[in-house]
N, C-alpha and C positions, 0 to 999 in steps of 0.2 A: 519798905520798898515803895517808892513813889509811883503814883499813877501817871502814865504817859499816853500820848496819842500818836499813832502812826497810820499812814495811809498806803494803799496799794492800788495801782491801776492795772486792771486785767485786760490784756489785748484780745478784743473780739467778743461779740455777744454769745456765740456758741460756747466759747471757753468759760465765760462767766456762768452760763447756765449749768454746765457740767460741774463747775466748782462749787456752786451753792447747793446743787441737787434739787430734785423735784420737791416743790413746796418748801424750799430752803432747809431740807432735812440735814444736809451735810453742814451747812452753815451753823445751824443750831447745835449740831453734835460737837463742832469745834468750840463753840461758846461754852457748852456744858463741860468740856474737858479742862477749861481754865476758869474756875470760879472767880467772879468779880469782873470778868471781861465783858465788854459790850461791843458788838459788831454791827455796823450799819452799812447798808449798800445803797448807793445812788448811782444809777447808770453802770459804768464800768469801774467805778471807784469804791473801794472798801475802806472804811474808817474803823480803826480798832482802838478802844479806850480801855485802860486798866493797867494793873501792875505787870501783867504778862503780855502786854501789847507786842513787844519785840519778838517774843517766842511765837505768838499767834501769827505774826507776819511771816515768820520762817515756815510755819506749817503751810500757809497759803502759797508761799513761793515754791515749796517742795511739791505740793499737789498740782500746781500749775505745770511744773516741769514733768510730773508723771503724766498728766493729760496730754501735754505736747509730744510726749514720746509715744502716744497711742495707747497707753494703758487705761483701761476702764477703772474708774475709782468709785467703789461702792462703800458702804458703811464699814465693812470689815477692813478694806484696804486703808480707809481713812484712819481707823483706829490704830492700825499698824504704823502708819505714817506719824501720827501724833506721838505714840510711844517712842518711836525712833528719834524724833526731834527733841523730846524731853530728855532722852539719853545722849543728846548731842551727836546724833548720827544723821546721815544723809539718805532719806528714803529714795530719792531720785537715783542714787548710785546702787542701792540694794535691790529695790523692787523691779528695776528695769533690766537686770541681768538675765538674759534668756539662755537656757542650756540647750533646749531643743524644742521641737513641736511634738506634742503627744500624738497617739494614734488617732485622736479626734481633731487634730489640728490646733489644739490649744497650746499656748506657750507654757513651758515648764520653767518656773523661776523660783529662786529662793524667796521665802516669805518673811524672813527676819534677818537681823544682823548676824545671829549665830549661824543660820543656814548659809548666808553669804560667805562667811569665813570657812565653813565646812566645804563649800564648793571650791573655794580658793585653795584649801589644803589638798583636796583631791586633784586639783589641776597641777599644783606645784610639787606635791610629794610623791614618793614611791610607795610608802606605807602610811595609811591614814587610819587612826582609831577614832570612832565616833561613839561616845557613851552618853546615853540619855534615856528618858522615859519613853514608853510607847507613844506613837502618834506624833512624834516630832520630826518625821521625815527622813530619818537616818537611812533606811533601806531604799526608800523611794527615790531620793536624790542620788544615792549611790548607783542604782540601776540606770537612772537617767544619764549620769556621767559615763557609765560603761557603754551604753548605747551610742552616745555621742562619740566616744573614742573609737568604737568599732566603725561607725559611719564615716569618720574622718580618716580611717586607715591607720590610726595610731597603734592599734592592736589587731591581732588576727582572730581573736575569739574572746568570749565572755564566759567566765566560770562562776556560777552562783552556787553556794553551798551553805549547809546548815548542819550543826550537830544533831544527831537523832536521839532525842530524849523521850523516854517512854513515860508518859503522864497517865498513869492509871491502868493502861492496857499493855500487855506484853506484845511486842510487835510480832513475835513468832507465832502467836495464836490468832492474828488477824487474817482474814481471808485473802486469797490471791497470791500471785508470785511476788518476788522481791520488790519490783518497782511499784506494784499495786499497793504493797504494804507501806512503803515510804512516801508515796506520792502526797498523801494528805499533809505530811510534815513539811513538804517543799512547796505546797500550793501558794503560800504568800509570795514566794519569789516569782512563780509563774504569773501571779496577778500583777505584780509590779512590772514585769516584762511586757505583758499584754497591754498595760496602760501606755507604754511608750511606743510600741510597735504594733502595726495592724496584725490581726490574727494570722492571716495567710503568710505574711512576711516573717512573723515570729516563728511559725511552724517550719518554714523553709530553713531558717537559721538553726533551729533545733535539729532538723533532719540532716543538715550538712555538717553538724558538729561545730558550727560557729558560735553557738550558745549551748552551754552544758549546765544542767541543773542536777545536782547530785548530793547525796549525804556526805558529810565530812569524812567518814570512814573510807570513801572511794578515792580520797586524795593520797592515801598512803602509797609510797613507792614511786610517785610521779614527780616530774619536774615540769613546771608550767612556764613556758617561754612565751613572750609576746602576747600576754593575756591580761585582761582586766578581771581580777579575782575579787569576789565579794564573799566574806564570811559573815553571815547573818546570825543573830542570836548567840553571839560568841560568849556570853556569860555562862552558857551551858556547855562549854568545853572544859575538859580537865586541863591542868597544866601540861600534861604530856601531849594531849591533842593539839593544844595551841602551838607548842614547840614543833610538832610534826607539820602542822599547817604552814607555819612561817618558813620552814626549811624547804617547802615545795616551790617557792618563788624562784623563777629563772630569769634569764636575760630579757630585758625589754618589757617586763611585767609591772603592773601596778596593783596594789592591794588596798582594799577597804575592809576594815573589821568593825562591825557594829554590834552593840549590845546594851543591855540595861542591867547594871549590877544589883539592882533592887529585886530582880526576878530570877534568882539562881535556882535551877531545878536539878542540878547534878546531885547524885545520891549522897555524897559525903560533904556537900557544901563548899568544896574547894574549886573555885572557878579559875580557869586559865586566863580569863580576861583581867 
């Protein structure tokens, strides 16, 4: 692969400053991601030498587009952008997709190509399955999409549910009434909800029944119309529970099923997911 030289002119001093980062930290990070590349800056012009010059130019073009969209680009965001460009993806199309504003006013966005496709699947599909390891944003993005659908009037309520798996303690021997016993198992769903909606607003939605958080067993015998339904930790359902859940879906409803098939805790190991 022959060495080439390409140039890029950045519009505006402020944009150039954000592009290279404080003490050129972002510039050097791009250089380090493409061994053998040399990047030189003079005024608003960037010159790139090396075998990967064209790809580095694409990285800078994409980061400029991100900055022009109002997105703050730090080292983590830059790393994501570099990975996407190497995979022939467009960071400016992925990282600027805003689902909603969180309770703290921060934009909730997909952070990878996979998350962008997940959001698109939830937007276009009636039933979406998301299978992946913990920490990949499956439940968090699903709750964000549910809140957006409720705020837009696309659904009348949100239903968040999980199978109740006893890990080490028998639920019947735990202190408190039924809801006190199962509340710790459902707490991650509450946490995701309160990330998206201010505490007072979330509590009003819960009190009015517009958001329901309940164990999967509570879904039996019901038909859920005009609802955004999320089944979390679905790897811990039995095949019978999964069939029961999917047959609860009524008219105008959307369903997201999330789980990690590497963490199955059902007693006989037979997962409904």
